[in-house]
C-alpha positions in Angstrom: 22.7 -102.1 -86.3 20.5 -104.8 -84.7 21.6 -108.4 -84.6 19.4 -110.7 -86.7 20.5 -114.4 -86.4 19.9 -116.2 -89.7 18.8 -119.5 -88.1 15.6 -118.0 -86.5 12.2 -117.0 -87.9 10.6 -113.6 -87.1 7.2 -111.9 -87.0 6.2 -108.4 -88.1 5.6 -107.7 -84.4 9.2 -108.3 -83.5 9.1 -111.8 -81.9 11.7 -114.4 -82.9 11.2 -118.2 -83.0 13.7 -121.0 -82.7 11.8 -124.0 -84.1 13.0 -127.4 -83.0 10.7 -130.3 -83.9 7.2 -129.4 -82.6 8.5 -126.8 -80.1 9.3 -123.2 -80.6 11.3 -121.0 -78.2 10.1 -117.4 -78.5 11.5 -114.1 -77.5 11.6 -110.5 -78.6 14.2 -109.4 -81.2 17.3 -107.3 -80.6 15.6 -104.5 -82.5 12.5 -104.7 -80.2 14.6 -104.7 -77.0 16.6 -101.7 -78.2 13.4 -99.8 -79.0 12.0 -100.6 -75.6 15.1 -99.6 -73.6 15.9 -101.0 -70.2 13.5 -103.9 -69.4 12.4 -103.8 -65.8 9.6 -106.3 -65.6 8.1 -109.2 -67.6 4.7 -110.7 -67.2 3.9 -113.9 -69.1 0.9 -116.2 -69.3 1.1 -119.5 -67.5 2.3 -122.9 -68.9 -0.6 -125.0 -70.0 -2.5 -122.2 -71.7 -3.7 -122.9 -75.3 -2.9 -120.0 -77.6 -3.6 -119.0 -81.2 -1.6 -116.7 -83.5 -2.0 -113.1 -82.4 -3.0 -113.9 -78.8 -1.3 -111.8 -76.2 1.0 -114.2 -74.2 2.6 -111.5 -72.0 4.0 -108.1 -71.8 7.5 -106.5 -71.4 7.7 -103.4 -69.3 10.6 -101.0 -69.8 11.5 -97.7 -68.4 9.8 -96.1 -71.4 6.7 -98.2 -72.1 4.9 -101.5 -71.8 4.7 -103.7 -75.0 2.6 -106.8 -75.5 4.1 -110.0 -76.7 2.0 -112.0 -79.2 1.8 -115.8 -79.9 3.3 -116.4 -83.4 1.7 -119.8 -83.7 -1.0 -122.1 -82.3 -0.3 -124.4 -79.5 0.3 -124.8 -75.8 2.7 -122.8 -73.6 5.1 -125.4 -72.3 7.0 -123.1 -70.0 8.2 -119.6 -69.4 11.8 -118.5 -68.7 12.2 -118.7 -64.9 15.3 -116.5 -64.9 13.3 -113.4 -66.0 11.6 -112.9 -62.7 14.8 -112.0 -61.0 16.7 -110.8 -64.1 14.3 -109.1 -66.7 17.4 -107.3 -68.1 18.4 -110.6 -69.7 16.0 -109.6 -72.5 18.3 -106.6 -73.1 21.7 -108.3 -72.7 21.0 -111.7 -74.4 17.6 -111.4 -76.3 18.3 -114.6 -78.4 19.7 -116.7 -75.6 19.2 -116.5 -71.9 16.6 -113.7 -72.4 14.1 -115.9 -74.2 10.5 -115.5 -73.0 8.6 -118.8 -73.4 8.3 -122.1 -75.2 5.3 -123.3 -77.1 4.5 -126.8 -78.3 2.7 -126.0 -81.5 0.1 -127.9 -83.4 0.2 -128.2 -87.2 2.8 -126.4 -89.3 4.4 -123.0 -88.4 2.5 -120.1 -90.1 3.5 -119.3 -93.6 3.8 -115.6 -92.7 6.9 -116.0 -90.5 9.9 -114.0 -91.9 13.4 -115.2 -92.4 16.3 -112.9 -91.3 16.6 -111.0 -94.6 12.8 -110.3 -94.8 12.7 -109.3 -91.1 15.7 -107.0 -91.7 13.8 -105.3 -94.6 10.5 -105.2 -92.6 11.9 -103.8 -89.4 14.2 -101.3 -91.1 17.0 -102.5 -88.8 19.5 -103.3 -91.5 
């Protein structure tokens, strides 16, 4: 059973968001990292880039596959997780903490199609 923290928002493409003020910390869910397997490399777009919902902001490479990571909201990438260059496996061991991917300062309101934990659990089939 995958962990789905109740205080986060989720996307149908298995990203999570921790929204604080006008910033969102973004990562991939426990379900996504378990489907990927052992993460070996992470490639993220640079800070300062303006993104819109659905834009590819990076990719996560595992021993099985490479998966794109999508921007869940509109805004500017503030920073990327510097620890992932040396320790991409943090995405596996701590997907909701030290394994976060990036932070975005968003403009406007978060999209209305973000899922809460219960809806994400139903959507992902990881309940």
